C-alpha positions, 0 to 999 in steps of 0.5 A: 625544136621549138615545135612551129605555130600557124598555117602558111600555105604560102610561105617559102613560095617564089614571088611570095614577099607576104605571105598569109600566116593563120591559126592550125587547131593545134596552136591551141595545144602550144600556147595552153601547155602550162593551163590546167584545165578541168576535165571529164570523168566519170561514167557516162551513157550516150543517148540516141533518139530511137530509145537506145543507149551505150555507157562509157566513160567520159573524157575531153570537155565537160560539157553535154555534147550533143548532135548528128550521130555519125561514124568515119571509118578512117585507120589514121588521120584522126586529128584530120578527121576533128578538124574538119569542118564538115563534120561541124553539128555531128557527134563523130564515131570513130570505128577504128577501135584505138584513137589517137596513138600517134598523138596531135602534132602541129600544123597538120589540122585541116582548120583552126578549130575542132569541129565536131560537138562531140567524139565517141570512141572504143579506147583512146590512148592517153600516153601517144608515142610519135617524134611530133606529139605535142598531146593527147587526144583528150588534151586536144578535146579539152583544149576545144572544148569538145566532150568524148565518151570512150569504153563504148561499144562502137561496132553496137553504135555503127551498126544502129547507124547503118540501121536506121541511117544518121541519128540525133544523140546526146551524152554527158554523165550518167547522173544527167541521163534523165535531163538528157534525154528529156533535152533530146526529145526536143532536139532539131537537126544540125542540117537546120542550121546555117552550118557554112555561116558557122564554119567560114571566114568573113574577108577575103585575104590573098594566101600568097599574093605575088606567086610565081611559077616556073620560069617566074611567070605570075600565077593565074589567081583563083577564089576559093569560095569558104564554105568549110574549106579544108587547109590541104585544098588551100595548100593544093591550090596554093601550089598552081594558083594565087589564090583569094581565100574568101566568104561564101557569099562575096558576088562574083562581080565583085570577085571578077571586077575588084580582084580580078580573078581567072578562075572559081573555086569552091569548097567542101563543108558542112550541113544541107546544100539545099539550106536557104543561109550562105551555101545559098550565096556561093550557088549564086557565085557558082552559077555566075561563074558558069554562065561567065564561062570562067574555070570552075571547080566544086569540092563535095558541098562545093559540087552540090553546090554546083549540081543545084545550079544548074538545075540537079535535085540533092537528097539524104543519103541514109548514113553517107560516105565518110571515111578513106575506102570509097571506091570511084568509077572513072565513066570516062576511062573505067579506072577504079580511084579510091578516095577520101570522102565526108558527105552526108548528102548526094546529087541526084542525076537528071530524069531519074528518083532521088533513093530519099525525096527530100522534102523541100523539092517535094513541096517546092518542086525541083530546084531552080536553075541559075545557070543553063548550062548542062552537066553529065556525070563522070564520076560514081560510087562503086558501093551504090552508084551514087554521083560523085563527079560532074563535068559541065558540058561547053564548059571549062568545069567540073566538080567531084564529091571527094577529097583529092586533098586527102592528107593524110589518104589515098593519092589516087584522086589528086590529079584532078588538080593539076586537071583543073590547072591545065583547063584554066591555062588553056583557058587564059592561052598564054596570057599572063592572070588578068590581076597582072594584065596591064600592070608594068 
């Protein structure tokens, strides 16, 4: 049977006659099956900005890998991690020693591209085994022009990051070590780039126009601000809403007046939430939504941007939370959920000192509150007590730092999408979606 192409979350949904169809990152393997590409081979070296080095063997694309070195602890889901836009600007180390044993499958990527600027692993599997496999992790990286280095002591690399914190790095052919070392000395942090602009879409599109729920009732319309949104977030939203997938800098007035949205969502994404680029534009849109008292939900970067919009500070974590086993405590119910996470920054609760003060707030003072809506901490990380979620007091709005849409990953937090759907339904009070009112 021929493997299916693309990403179309509204396909087959009730009431949807013309669903959006986009690209899945695995499509490139299907489309280039007969194309011969030159791959990286031979000995390589991974250089860290602290002066340490790790030799290995190159694979993937024959280019230099460079970025901020981070690690993820997931034992599965490598395809989803590689296609997660939140990894843009980073070199991703997999702590699980076997990478790619079940290969790459069509239709399960989290975006249309591979986003890490390089991959570090202990061993990649050159003959993956799965009924849906269409290629190896090497094939996947090569097709997307991303380099990798294997046969590296990833335990030593991970311990280095845990002790030092996230660190700039570069890897490539052993014979180019001196050249790479010189380049590394002048390398700047990817946090200084507008990474959200790199990973987000440039136009607005309805994914499942006309979607209907139980009893044939039109679903509410939600605007999903794309700061680097994962496909599975869009899939989950499409189960509950008519979804308008939008650029991160689309103004709230435009969303309300031209698209008649009933709710607002802000996605995950890469980089520093305090960056003055498109992330700041999303912050302004979120603040306007809070002031209008429209239902608002944020995930990951969207959570950080909501915190900034209400005057909270953000700061950079030592090495971030990346993996599928992060315990989160609900301070209201006392329940602990195991969650999937991928972030390097955190929100600082009001009235406390951040673990690592952000240089922006040190030089310019606390962030300006774009909305007067007060917040309270709802969720915290059970390991380090960092903020994992906010409730906005007196508003139909909340945010979480983790990923309730995790696939693969724990499903403990999946009901948060239902929680938001119930909030939207309550605010609409059984009325038709704004876009359908007055329409015969």
